[in-house]
mmCIF file as gemmi writes it, N, C-alpha and C atoms, coordinates in Angstrom:
data_model
loop_
_atom_site.group_PDB
_atom_site.id
_atom_site.type_symbol
_atom_site.label_atom_id
_atom_site.label_alt_id
_atom_site.label_comp_id
_atom_site.label_asym_id
_atom_site.label_entity_id
_atom_site.label_seq_id
_atom_site.pdbx_PDB_ins_code
_atom_site.Cartn_x
_atom_site.Cartn_y
_atom_site.Cartn_z
_atom_site.occupancy
_atom_site.B_iso_or_equiv
_atom_site.pdbx_formal_charge
_atom_site.auth_seq_id
_atom_site.auth_asym_id
_atom_site.pdbx_PDB_model_num
ATOM 1 N N . UNK Axp A 1 ? -9.279 0.312 11.832 1 0 ? 1 A 1
ATOM 2 C CA . UNK Axp A 1 ? -9.159 1.488 11.183 1 0 ? 1 A 1
ATOM 3 C C . UNK Axp A 1 ? -10.174 2.586 11.875 1 0 ? 1 A 1
ATOM 4 N N . UNK Axp A 2 ? -9.874 3.706 11.695 1 0 ? 2 A 1
ATOM 5 C CA . UNK Axp A 2 ? -10.659 4.671 12.089 1 0 ? 2 A 1
ATOM 6 C C . UNK Axp A 2 ? -11.81 4.933 11.024 1 0 ? 2 A 1
ATOM 7 N N . UNK Axp A 3 ? -12.788 5.781 11.512 1 0 ? 3 A 1
ATOM 8 C CA . UNK Axp A 3 ? -13.971 5.906 10.669 1 0 ? 3 A 1
ATOM 9 C C . UNK Axp A 3 ? -13.423 6.8 9.355 1 0 ? 3 A 1
ATOM 10 N N . UNK Axp A 4 ? -12.51 7.611 9.529 1 0 ? 4 A 1
ATOM 11 C CA . UNK Axp A 4 ? -12.092 8.543 8.181 1 0 ? 4 A 1
ATOM 12 C C . UNK Axp A 4 ? -11.281 7.321 7.38 1 0 ? 4 A 1
ATOM 13 N N . UNK Axp A 5 ? -10.605 6.516 7.92 1 0 ? 5 A 1
ATOM 14 C CA . UNK Axp A 5 ? -9.723 5.681 7.13 1 0 ? 5 A 1
ATOM 15 C C . UNK Axp A 5 ? -10.599 4.791 6.406 1 0 ? 5 A 1
ATOM 16 N N . UNK Axp A 6 ? -11.773 4.179 7.106 1 0 ? 6 A 1
ATOM 17 C CA . UNK Axp A 6 ? -12.71 3.352 6.398 1 0 ? 6 A 1
ATOM 18 C C . UNK Axp A 6 ? -13.552 4.036 5.457 1 0 ? 6 A 1
ATOM 19 N N . UNK Axp A 7 ? -13.857 5.175 5.423 1 0 ? 7 A 1
ATOM 20 C CA . UNK Axp A 7 ? -14.517 6.093 4.557 1 0 ? 7 A 1
ATOM 21 C C . UNK Axp A 7 ? -13.471 6.269 3.202 1 0 ? 7 A 1
ATOM 22 N N . UNK Axp A 8 ? -12.09 6.532 3.524 1 0 ? 8 A 1
ATOM 23 C CA . UNK Axp A 8 ? -11.393 6.643 2.49 1 0 ? 8 A 1
ATOM 24 C C . UNK Axp A 8 ? -10.976 5.539 1.569 1 0 ? 8 A 1
ATOM 25 N N . UNK Axp A 9 ? -10.737 4.371 2.48 1 0 ? 9 A 1
ATOM 26 C CA . UNK Axp A 9 ? -10.362 3.246 1.687 1 0 ? 9 A 1
ATOM 27 C C . UNK Axp A 9 ? -11.55 2.671 0.868 1 0 ? 9 A 1
ATOM 28 N N . UNK Axp A 10 ? -12.757 2.801 1.315 1 0 ? 10 A 1
ATOM 29 C CA . UNK Axp A 10 ? -13.985 2.398 0.615 1 0 ? 10 A 1
ATOM 30 C C . UNK Axp A 10 ? -14.179 3.189 -0.679 1 0 ? 10 A 1
ATOM 31 N N . UNK Axp A 11 ? -13.832 4.403 -0.556 1 0 ? 11 A 1
ATOM 32 C CA . UNK Axp A 11 ? -13.948 5.539 -1.737 1 0 ? 11 A 1
ATOM 33 C C . UNK Axp A 11 ? -12.77 5.097 -2.732 1 0 ? 11 A 1
ATOM 34 N N . UNK Axp A 12 ? -11.635 4.68 -2.175 1 0 ? 12 A 1
ATOM 35 C CA . UNK Axp A 12 ? -10.453 4.457 -2.887 1 0 ? 12 A 1
ATOM 36 C C . UNK Axp A 12 ? -10.61 3.328 -3.967 1 0 ? 12 A 1
ATOM 37 N N . UNK Axp A 13 ? -11.159 2.246 -3.152 1 0 ? 13 A 1
ATOM 38 C CA . UNK Axp A 13 ? -11.491 0.842 -3.788 1 0 ? 13 A 1
ATOM 39 C C . UNK Axp A 13 ? -12.605 1.29 -4.929 1 0 ? 13 A 1
ATOM 40 N N . UNK Axp A 14 ? -13.565 1.966 -4.744 1 0 ? 14 A 1
ATOM 41 C CA . UNK Axp A 14 ? -14.539 2.384 -5.72 1 0 ? 14 A 1
ATOM 42 C C . UNK Axp A 14 ? -14.009 3.198 -6.689 1 0 ? 14 A 1
ATOM 43 N N . UNK Axp A 15 ? -13.213 4.231 -6.456 1 0 ? 15 A 1
ATOM 44 C CA . UNK Axp A 15 ? -12.601 5.188 -7.482 1 0 ? 15 A 1
ATOM 45 C C . UNK Axp A 15 ? -11.591 4.066 -8.417 1 0 ? 15 A 1
ATOM 46 N N . UNK Axp A 16 ? -10.867 3.145 -7.833 1 0 ? 16 A 1
ATOM 47 C CA . UNK Axp A 16 ? -9.888 2.353 -8.676 1 0 ? 16 A 1
ATOM 48 C C . UNK Axp A 16 ? -10.872 1.485 -9.633 1 0 ? 16 A 1
ATOM 49 N N . UNK Axp A 17 ? -11.95 1.119 -9.229 1 0 ? 17 A 1
ATOM 50 C CA . UNK Axp A 17 ? -12.775 0.158 -10.06 1 0 ? 17 A 1
ATOM 51 C C . UNK Axp A 17 ? -13.494 0.972 -11.088 1 0 ? 17 A 1
ATOM 52 N N . UNK Axp A 18 ? -13.736 2.335 -10.896 1 0 ? 18 A 1
ATOM 53 C CA . UNK Axp A 18 ? -14.423 3.3 -11.894 1 0 ? 18 A 1
ATOM 54 C C . UNK Axp A 18 ? -13.426 3.751 -12.915 1 0 ? 18 A 1
ATOM 55 N N . UNK Axp A 19 ? -11.934 3.731 -12.464 1 0 ? 19 A 1
ATOM 56 C CA . UNK Axp A 19 ? -11.06 4.197 -13.509 1 0 ? 19 A 1
ATOM 57 C C . UNK Axp A 19 ? -10.9 3.065 -14.437 1 0 ? 19 A 1
ATOM 58 N N . UNK Axp A 20 ? -11.01 1.884 -14.207 1 0 ? 20 A 1
ATOM 59 C CA . UNK Axp A 20 ? -10.977 0.746 -15.174 1 0 ? 20 A 1
ATOM 60 C C . UNK Axp A 20 ? -12.34 1.024 -16.159 1 0 ? 20 A 1
ATOM 61 N N . UNK Axp A 21 ? -13.354 1.226 -15.669 1 0 ? 21 A 1
ATOM 62 C CA . UNK Axp A 21 ? -14.617 1.456 -16.54 1 0 ? 21 A 1
ATOM 63 C C . UNK Axp A 21 ? -14.462 2.744 -17.355 1 0 ? 21 A 1
ATOM 64 N N . UNK Axp A 22 ? -13.763 3.737 -16.694 1 0 ? 22 A 1
ATOM 65 C CA . UNK Axp A 22 ? -13.732 5.08 -17.339 1 0 ? 22 A 1
ATOM 66 C C . UNK Axp A 22 ? -12.567 5.075 -18.526 1 0 ? 22 A 1
ATOM 67 N N . UNK Axp A 23 ? -11.734 4.306 -18.167 1 0 ? 23 A 1
ATOM 68 C CA . UNK Axp A 23 ? -10.412 4.166 -19.014 1 0 ? 23 A 1
ATOM 69 C C . UNK Axp A 23 ? -9.548 5.272 -18.607 1 0 ? 23 A 1
ATOM 70 N N . UNK Axp A 24 ? -9.441 5.716 -17.461 1 0 ? 24 A 1
ATOM 71 C CA . UNK Axp A 24 ? -8.666 6.922 -17.01 1 0 ? 24 A 1
ATOM 72 C C . UNK Axp A 24 ? -7.913 6.535 -15.803 1 0 ? 24 A 1
ATOM 73 N N . UNK Axp A 25 ? -6.593 6.195 -15.953 1 0 ? 25 A 1
ATOM 74 C CA . UNK Axp A 25 ? -5.817 5.678 -15.076 1 0 ? 25 A 1
ATOM 75 C C . UNK Axp A 25 ? -5.294 6.777 -13.78 1 0 ? 25 A 1
ATOM 76 N N . UNK Axp A 26 ? -5.956 8.045 -14.077 1 0 ? 26 A 1
ATOM 77 C CA . UNK Axp A 26 ? -5.549 9.049 -13.139 1 0 ? 26 A 1
ATOM 78 C C . UNK Axp A 26 ? -6.776 9.785 -12.815 1 0 ? 26 A 1
ATOM 79 N N . UNK Axp A 27 ? -7.843 9.172 -12.904 1 0 ? 27 A 1
ATOM 80 C CA . UNK Axp A 27 ? -9.105 9.584 -12.438 1 0 ? 27 A 1
ATOM 81 C C . UNK Axp A 27 ? -9.118 9.866 -10.869 1 0 ? 27 A 1
ATOM 82 N N . UNK Axp A 28 ? -8.268 9.079 -9.95 1 0 ? 28 A 1
ATOM 83 C CA . UNK Axp A 28 ? -8.141 9.32 -8.672 1 0 ? 28 A 1
ATOM 84 C C . UNK Axp A 28 ? -7.651 10.701 -8.324 1 0 ? 28 A 1
ATOM 85 N N . UNK Axp A 29 ? -6.73 11.308 -9.211 1 0 ? 29 A 1
ATOM 86 C CA . UNK Axp A 29 ? -6.378 12.421 -8.992 1 0 ? 29 A 1
ATOM 87 C C . UNK Axp A 29 ? -7.478 13.73 -8.835 1 0 ? 29 A 1
ATOM 88 N N . UNK Axp A 30 ? -8.407 13.449 -9.755 1 0 ? 30 A 1
ATOM 89 C CA . UNK Axp A 30 ? -9.564 14.441 -9.782 1 0 ? 30 A 1
ATOM 90 C C . UNK Axp A 30 ? -10.349 14.463 -8.494 1 0 ? 30 A 1
ATOM 91 N N . UNK Axp A 31 ? -10.58 13.074 -7.999 1 0 ? 31 A 1
ATOM 92 C CA . UNK Axp A 31 ? -11.251 12.798 -6.748 1 0 ? 31 A 1
ATOM 93 C C . UNK Axp A 31 ? -10.41 13.287 -5.628 1 0 ? 31 A 1
ATOM 94 N N . UNK Axp A 32 ? -9.2 13.129 -5.63 1 0 ? 32 A 1
ATOM 95 C CA . UNK Axp A 32 ? -8.446 13.671 -4.696 1 0 ? 32 A 1
ATOM 96 C C . UNK Axp A 32 ? -8.525 15.329 -4.7 1 0 ? 32 A 1
ATOM 97 N N . UNK Axp A 33 ? -8.622 16.02 -5.746 1 0 ? 33 A 1
ATOM 98 C CA . UNK Axp A 33 ? -8.769 17.341 -5.627 1 0 ? 33 A 1
ATOM 99 C C . UNK Axp A 33 ? -10.191 17.807 -4.997 1 0 ? 33 A 1
ATOM 100 N N . UNK Axp A 34 ? -11.193 17.108 -5.466 1 0 ? 34 A 1
ATOM 101 C CA . UNK Axp A 34 ? -12.558 17.219 -4.814 1 0 ? 34 A 1
ATOM 102 C C . UNK Axp A 34 ? -12.354 17.055 -3.322 1 0 ? 34 A 1
ATOM 103 N N . UNK Axp A 35 ? -11.888 16.091 -3.101 1 0 ? 35 A 1
ATOM 104 C CA . UNK Axp A 35 ? -11.809 15.865 -1.365 1 0 ? 35 A 1
ATOM 105 C C . UNK Axp A 35 ? -10.846 17.004 -0.769 1 0 ? 35 A 1
ATOM 106 N N . UNK Axp A 36 ? -9.829 17.272 -1.526 1 0 ? 36 A 1
ATOM 107 C CA . UNK Axp A 36 ? -8.975 18.4 -0.866 1 0 ? 36 A 1
ATOM 108 C C . UNK Axp A 36 ? -9.891 19.61 -0.529 1 0 ? 36 A 1
ATOM 109 N N . UNK Axp A 37 ? -10.611 20.029 -1.375 1 0 ? 37 A 1
ATOM 110 C CA . UNK Axp A 37 ? -11.373 21.048 -1.317 1 0 ? 37 A 1
ATOM 111 C C . UNK Axp A 37 ? -12.49 21.098 -0.173 1 0 ? 37 A 1
ATOM 112 N N . UNK Axp A 38 ? -12.762 19.77 0.145 1 0 ? 38 A 1
ATOM 113 C CA . UNK Axp A 38 ? -13.792 19.677 1.146 1 0 ? 38 A 1
ATOM 114 C C . UNK Axp A 38 ? -13.13 19.345 2.438 1 0 ? 38 A 1
ATOM 115 N N . UNK Axp A 39 ? -12.232 18.296 2.556 1 0 ? 39 A 1
ATOM 116 C CA . UNK Axp A 39 ? -11.557 17.841 3.747 1 0 ? 39 A 1
ATOM 117 C C . UNK Axp A 39 ? -10.062 17.442 3.469 1 0 ? 39 A 1
ATOM 118 N N . UNK Axp A 40 ? -9.26 18.314 3.83 1 0 ? 40 A 1
ATOM 119 C CA . UNK Axp A 40 ? -7.778 17.787 3.648 1 0 ? 40 A 1
ATOM 120 C C . UNK Axp A 40 ? -7.66 16.474 4.354 1 0 ? 40 A 1
ATOM 121 N N . UNK Axp A 41 ? -8.242 16.368 5.564 1 0 ? 41 A 1
ATOM 122 C CA . UNK Axp A 41 ? -7.84 14.982 6.359 1 0 ? 41 A 1
ATOM 123 C C . UNK Axp A 41 ? -8.425 13.879 5.444 1 0 ? 41 A 1
ATOM 124 N N . UNK Axp A 42 ? -9.483 13.84 4.926 1 0 ? 42 A 1
ATOM 125 C CA . UNK Axp A 42 ? -10.034 12.612 4.277 1 0 ? 42 A 1
ATOM 126 C C . UNK Axp A 42 ? -9.296 12.489 2.785 1 0 ? 42 A 1
ATOM 127 N N . UNK Axp A 43 ? -8.908 13.778 2.308 1 0 ? 43 A 1
ATOM 128 C CA . UNK Axp A 43 ? -8.063 13.516 0.92 1 0 ? 43 A 1
ATOM 129 C C . UNK Axp A 43 ? -6.734 12.836 1.287 1 0 ? 43 A 1
ATOM 130 N N . UNK Axp A 44 ? -6.184 13.159 2.498 1 0 ? 44 A 1
ATOM 131 C CA . UNK Axp A 44 ? -4.759 12.284 2.777 1 0 ? 44 A 1
ATOM 132 C C . UNK Axp A 44 ? -4.966 10.968 2.895 1 0 ? 44 A 1
ATOM 133 N N . UNK Axp A 45 ? -6.147 10.617 3.641 1 0 ? 45 A 1
ATOM 134 C CA . UNK Axp A 45 ? -6.44 9.148 3.98 1 0 ? 45 A 1
ATOM 135 C C . UNK Axp A 45 ? -6.597 8.476 2.645 1 0 ? 45 A 1
ATOM 136 N N . UNK Axp A 46 ? -7.501 9.12 1.72 1 0 ? 46 A 1
ATOM 137 C CA . UNK Axp A 46 ? -7.788 8.553 0.57 1 0 ? 46 A 1
ATOM 138 C C . UNK Axp A 46 ? -6.501 8.512 -0.32 1 0 ? 46 A 1
ATOM 139 N N . UNK Axp A 47 ? -5.721 9.343 -0.606 1 0 ? 47 A 1
ATOM 140 C CA . UNK Axp A 47 ? -4.46 9.2 -1.163 1 0 ? 47 A 1
ATOM 141 C C . UNK Axp A 47 ? -3.646 8.262 -0.702 1 0 ? 47 A 1
ATOM 142 N N . UNK Axp A 48 ? -3.39 7.872 0.69 1 0 ? 48 A 1
ATOM 143 C CA . UNK Axp A 48 ? -2.765 6.906 1.268 1 0 ? 48 A 1
ATOM 144 C C . UNK Axp A 48 ? -3.497 5.456 0.891 1 0 ? 48 A 1
ATOM 145 N N . UNK Axp A 49 ? -4.707 5.402 0.875 1 0 ? 49 A 1
ATOM 146 C CA . UNK Axp A 49 ? -5.223 4.037 0.484 1 0 ? 49 A 1
ATOM 147 C C . UNK Axp A 49 ? -5.099 3.871 -1.074 1 0 ? 49 A 1
ATOM 148 N N . UNK Axp A 50 ? -5.209 4.928 -1.862 1 0 ? 50 A 1
ATOM 149 C CA . UNK Axp A 50 ? -4.835 4.725 -3.319 1 0 ? 50 A 1
ATOM 150 C C . UNK Axp A 50 ? -3.486 4.291 -3.558 1 0 ? 50 A 1
ATOM 151 N N . UNK Axp A 51 ? -2.472 5.004 -2.85 1 0 ? 51 A 1
ATOM 152 C CA . UNK Axp A 51 ? -1.128 4.405 -3.105 1 0 ? 51 A 1
ATOM 153 C C . UNK Axp A 51 ? -0.984 3.019 -2.625 1 0 ? 51 A 1
ATOM 154 N N . UNK Axp A 52 ? -1.488 2.682 -1.613 1 0 ? 52 A 1
ATOM 155 C CA . UNK Axp A 52 ? -1.292 1.328 -0.97 1 0 ? 52 A 1
ATOM 156 C C . UNK Axp A 52 ? -1.938 0.368 -2.03 1 0 ? 52 A 1
ATOM 157 N N . UNK Axp A 53 ? -3.192 0.49 -2.416 1 0 ? 53 A 1
ATOM 158 C CA . UNK Axp A 53 ? -3.994 -0.213 -3.395 1 0 ? 53 A 1
ATOM 159 C C . UNK Axp A 53 ? -3.081 -0.466 -4.759 1 0 ? 53 A 1
ATOM 160 N N . UNK Axp A 54 ? -2.69 0.825 -5.268 1 0 ? 54 A 1
ATOM 161 C CA . UNK Axp A 54 ? -1.776 0.538 -6.32 1 0 ? 54 A 1
ATOM 162 C C . UNK Axp A 54 ? -0.412 -0.169 -6.391 1 0 ? 54 A 1
ATOM 163 N N . UNK Axp A 55 ? 0.134 -0.053 -5.148 1 0 ? 55 A 1
ATOM 164 C CA . UNK Axp A 55 ? 1.279 -0.816 -4.815 1 0 ? 55 A 1
ATOM 165 C C . UNK Axp A 55 ? 1.077 -2.277 -4.681 1 0 ? 55 A 1
ATOM 166 N N . UNK Axp A 56 ? 0.048 -2.572 -4.128 1 0 ? 56 A 1
ATOM 167 C CA . UNK Axp A 56 ? -0.22 -4.058 -3.889 1 0 ? 56 A 1
ATOM 168 C C . UNK Axp A 56 ? -0.465 -4.539 -5.18 1 0 ? 56 A 1
ATOM 169 N N . UNK Axp A 57 ? -1.396 -3.746 -6.04 1 0 ? 57 A 1
ATOM 170 C CA . UNK Axp A 57 ? -1.649 -4.303 -7.472 1 0 ? 57 A 1
ATOM 171 C C . UNK Axp A 57 ? -0.34 -4.665 -8.268 1 0 ? 57 A 1
ATOM 172 N N . UNK Axp A 58 ? 0.506 -3.566 -8.284 1 0 ? 58 A 1
ATOM 173 C CA . UNK Axp A 58 ? 1.769 -3.875 -8.787 1 0 ? 58 A 1
ATOM 174 C C . UNK Axp A 58 ? 2.486 -5.109 -8.462 1 0 ? 58 A 1
ATOM 175 N N . UNK Axp A 59 ? 2.427 -5.191 -6.943 1 0 ? 59 A 1
ATOM 176 C CA . UNK Axp A 59 ? 3.292 -6.326 -6.313 1 0 ? 59 A 1
ATOM 177 C C . UNK Axp A 59 ? 2.618 -7.652 -6.921 1 0 ? 59 A 1
ATOM 178 N N . UNK Axp A 60 ? 1.308 -7.66 -6.879 1 0 ? 60 A 1
ATOM 179 C CA . UNK Axp A 60 ? 0.532 -8.801 -7.073 1 0 ? 60 A 1
ATOM 180 C C . UNK Axp A 60 ? 0.873 -9.285 -8.55 1 0 ? 60 A 1
ATOM 181 N N . UNK Axp A 61 ? 0.908 -8.126 -9.406 1 0 ? 61 A 1
ATOM 182 C CA . UNK Axp A 61 ? 1.09 -8.402 -10.905 1 0 ? 61 A 1
ATOM 183 C C . UNK Axp A 61 ? 2.627 -9.094 -11.13 1 0 ? 61 A 1
ATOM 184 N N . UNK Axp A 62 ? 3.461 -8.287 -10.425 1 0 ? 62 A 1
ATOM 185 C CA . UNK Axp A 62 ? 4.953 -8.953 -10.407 1 0 ? 62 A 1
ATOM 186 C C . UNK Axp A 62 ? 4.982 -10.491 -9.826 1 0 ? 62 A 1
ATOM 187 N N . UNK Axp A 63 ? 4.307 -10.923 -8.854 1 0 ? 63 A 1
ATOM 188 C CA . UNK Axp A 63 ? 4.213 -12.126 -8.349 1 0 ? 63 A 1
ATOM 189 C C . UNK Axp A 63 ? 3.555 -13.161 -9.358 1 0 ? 63 A 1
ATOM 190 N N . UNK Axp A 64 ? 2.368 -12.527 -9.965 1 0 ? 64 A 1
ATOM 191 C CA . UNK Axp A 64 ? 1.828 -13.45 -10.887 1 0 ? 64 A 1
ATOM 192 C C . UNK Axp A 64 ? 2.747 -13.713 -12.221 1 0 ? 64 A 1
ATOM 193 N N . UNK Axp A 65 ? 3.481 -12.884 -12.678 1 0 ? 65 A 1
ATOM 194 C CA . UNK Axp A 65 ? 4.209 -12.993 -13.765 1 0 ? 65 A 1
ATOM 195 C C . UNK Axp A 65 ? 5.529 -13.784 -13.27 1 0 ? 65 A 1
ATOM 196 N N . UNK Axp A 66 ? 6.045 -13.693 -12.283 1 0 ? 66 A 1
ATOM 197 C CA . UNK Axp A 66 ? 7.176 -14.649 -11.917 1 0 ? 66 A 1
ATOM 198 C C . UNK Axp A 66 ? 6.723 -15.934 -11.623 1 0 ? 66 A 1
ATOM 199 N N . UNK Axp A 67 ? 5.48 -16.338 -11.13 1 0 ? 67 A 1
ATOM 200 C CA . UNK Axp A 67 ? 4.989 -17.586 -11.066 1 0 ? 67 A 1
ATOM 201 C C . UNK Axp A 67 ? 4.943 -18.314 -12.435 1 0 ? 67 A 1
ATOM 202 N N . UNK Axp A 68 ? 4.182 -17.403 -13.177 1 0 ? 68 A 1
ATOM 203 C CA . UNK Axp A 68 ? 3.939 -17.914 -14.768 1 0 ? 68 A 1
ATOM 204 C C . UNK Axp A 68 ? 5.3 -18.158 -15.313 1 0 ? 68 A 1
ATOM 205 N N . UNK Axp A 69 ? 6.279 -17.577 -15.223 1 0 ? 69 A 1
ATOM 206 C CA . UNK Axp A 69 ? 7.578 -17.673 -15.869 1 0 ? 69 A 1
ATOM 207 C C . UNK Axp A 69 ? 8.076 -19.046 -15.316 1 0 ? 69 A 1
ATOM 208 N N . UNK Axp A 70 ? 8.041 -18.995 -13.895 1 0 ? 70 A 1
ATOM 209 C CA . UNK Axp A 70 ? 8.542 -20.241 -13.099 1 0 ? 70 A 1
ATOM 210 C C . UNK Axp A 70 ? 8.044 -21.475 -13.871 1 0 ? 70 A 1
ATOM 211 N N . UNK Axp A 71 ? 6.642 -21.421 -13.84 1 0 ? 71 A 1
ATOM 212 C CA . UNK Axp A 71 ? 5.881 -22.731 -14.237 1 0 ? 71 A 1
ATOM 213 C C . UNK Axp A 71 ? 6.285 -22.9 -15.707 1 0 ? 71 A 1
ATOM 214 N N . UNK Axp A 72 ? 6.527 -22.036 -16.546 1 0 ? 72 A 1
ATOM 215 C CA . UNK Axp A 72 ? 6.854 -22.21 -17.983 1 0 ? 72 A 1
ATOM 216 C C . UNK Axp A 72 ? 8.242 -22.502 -18.31 1 0 ? 72 A 1
ATOM 217 N N . UNK Axp A 73 ? 8.994 -22.312 -17.297 1 0 ? 73 A 1
ATOM 218 C CA . UNK Axp A 73 ? 10.447 -22.351 -17.614 1 0 ? 73 A 1
ATOM 219 C C . UNK Axp A 73 ? 11.109 -21.057 -18.308 1 0 ? 73 A 1
ATOM 220 N N . UNK Axp A 74 ? 10.467 -20.084 -18.156 1 0 ? 74 A 1
ATOM 221 C CA . UNK Axp A 74 ? 10.861 -18.784 -18.763 1 0 ? 74 A 1
ATOM 222 C C . UNK Axp A 74 ? 11.632 -18.085 -17.767 1 0 ? 74 A 1
ATOM 223 N N . UNK Axp A 75 ? 12.523 -17.036 -18.328 1 0 ? 75 A 1
ATOM 224 C CA . UNK Axp A 75 ? 13.083 -16.043 -17.435 1 0 ? 75 A 1
ATOM 225 C C . UNK Axp A 75 ? 12.035 -15.279 -16.541 1 0 ? 75 A 1
ATOM 226 N N . UNK Axp A 76 ? 12.467 -15.032 -15.197 1 0 ? 76 A 1
ATOM 227 C CA . UNK Axp A 76 ? 11.472 -14.3 -14.259 1 0 ? 76 A 1
ATOM 228 C C . UNK Axp A 76 ? 11.688 -12.777 -14.608 1 0 ? 76 A 1
ATOM 229 N N . UNK Axp A 77 ? 10.554 -12.071 -14.354 1 0 ? 77 A 1
ATOM 230 C CA . UNK Axp A 77 ? 10.7 -10.774 -14.608 1 0 ? 77 A 1
ATOM 231 C C . UNK Axp A 77 ? 11.727 -9.981 -13.813 1 0 ? 77 A 1
ATOM 232 N N . UNK Axp A 78 ? 12.265 -9.063 -14.074 1 0 ? 78 A 1
ATOM 233 C CA . UNK Axp A 78 ? 13.152 -8.141 -13.363 1 0 ? 78 A 1
ATOM 234 C C . UNK Axp A 78 ? 12.339 -7.195 -12.486 1 0 ? 78 A 1
ATOM 235 N N . UNK Axp A 79 ? 12.893 -7.225 -11.296 1 0 ? 79 A 1
ATOM 236 C CA . UNK Axp A 79 ? 12.198 -6.212 -10.32 1 0 ? 79 A 1
ATOM 237 C C . UNK Axp A 79 ? 12.796 -5.013 -10.488 1 0 ? 79 A 1
ATOM 238 N N . UNK Axp A 80 ? 12.245 -3.768 -10.265 1 0 ? 80 A 1
ATOM 239 C CA . UNK Axp A 80 ? 12.702 -2.349 -10.477 1 0 ? 80 A 1
ATOM 240 C C . UNK Axp A 80 ? 13.97 -2.357 -9.658 1 0 ? 80 A 1
ATOM 241 N N . UNK Axp A 81 ? 14.934 -1.39 -9.855 1 0 ? 81 A 1
ATOM 242 C CA . UNK Axp A 81 ? 16.28 -1.335 -9.149 1 0 ? 81 A 1
ATOM 243 C C . UNK Axp A 81 ? 15.895 -0.79 -7.61 1 0 ? 81 A 1
ATOM 244 N N . UNK Axp A 82 ? 16.813 -1.218 -6.722 1 0 ? 82 A 1
ATOM 245 C CA . UNK Axp A 82 ? 16.523 -0.87 -5.394 1 0 ? 82 A 1
ATOM 246 C C . UNK Axp A 82 ? 16.964 0.712 -5.128 1 0 ? 82 A 1
ATOM 247 N N . UNK Axp A 83 ? 15.989 1.462 -5.06 1 0 ? 83 A 1
ATOM 248 C CA . UNK Axp A 83 ? 16.048 2.824 -4.928 1 0 ? 83 A 1
ATOM 249 C C . UNK Axp A 83 ? 16.603 3.185 -3.596 1 0 ? 83 A 1
ATOM 250 N N . UNK Axp A 84 ? 16.656 2.493 -2.79 1 0 ? 84 A 1
ATOM 251 C CA . UNK Axp A 84 ? 17.35 2.959 -1.389 1 0 ? 84 A 1
ATOM 252 C C . UNK Axp A 84 ? 18.797 2.849 -1.513 1 0 ? 84 A 1
ATOM 253 N N . UNK Axp A 85 ? 19.338 2.521 -2.525 1 0 ? 85 A 1
ATOM 254 C CA . UNK Axp A 85 ? 20.809 2.256 -2.529 1 0 ? 85 A 1
ATOM 255 C C . UNK Axp A 85 ? 21.493 3.8 -2.946 1 0 ? 85 A 1
ATOM 256 N N . UNK Axp A 86 ? 20.603 4.854 -3.205 1 0 ? 86 A 1
ATOM 257 C CA . UNK Axp A 86 ? 21.193 5.882 -3.703 1 0 ? 86 A 1
ATOM 258 C C . UNK Axp A 86 ? 21.123 6.145 -5.148 1 0 ? 86 A 1
ATOM 259 N N . UNK Axp A 87 ? 21.805 7.201 -5.605 1 0 ? 87 A 1
ATOM 260 C CA . UNK Axp A 87 ? 21.865 7.721 -6.899 1 0 ? 87 A 1
ATOM 261 C C . UNK Axp A 87 ? 22.748 6.866 -7.879 1 0 ? 87 A 1
């Protein structure tokens, strides 16, 4: 990773932890606006890290729910529809 990516990812991790403490699941948007005013390059890298970390958390949650359902003999959770198939 580059220096900017490292900074952005560290900040993204810290912001996502703070969101839980603050009870505000959109706090990262405020931080993003602060970054945009100071450095659009850092803001873009930060938002990429946020999106990747949020996507990973959703994927991990789905995996854990599917495993739990399989172990308990329950129906597996449904994945979202494939948006690549068009409208």
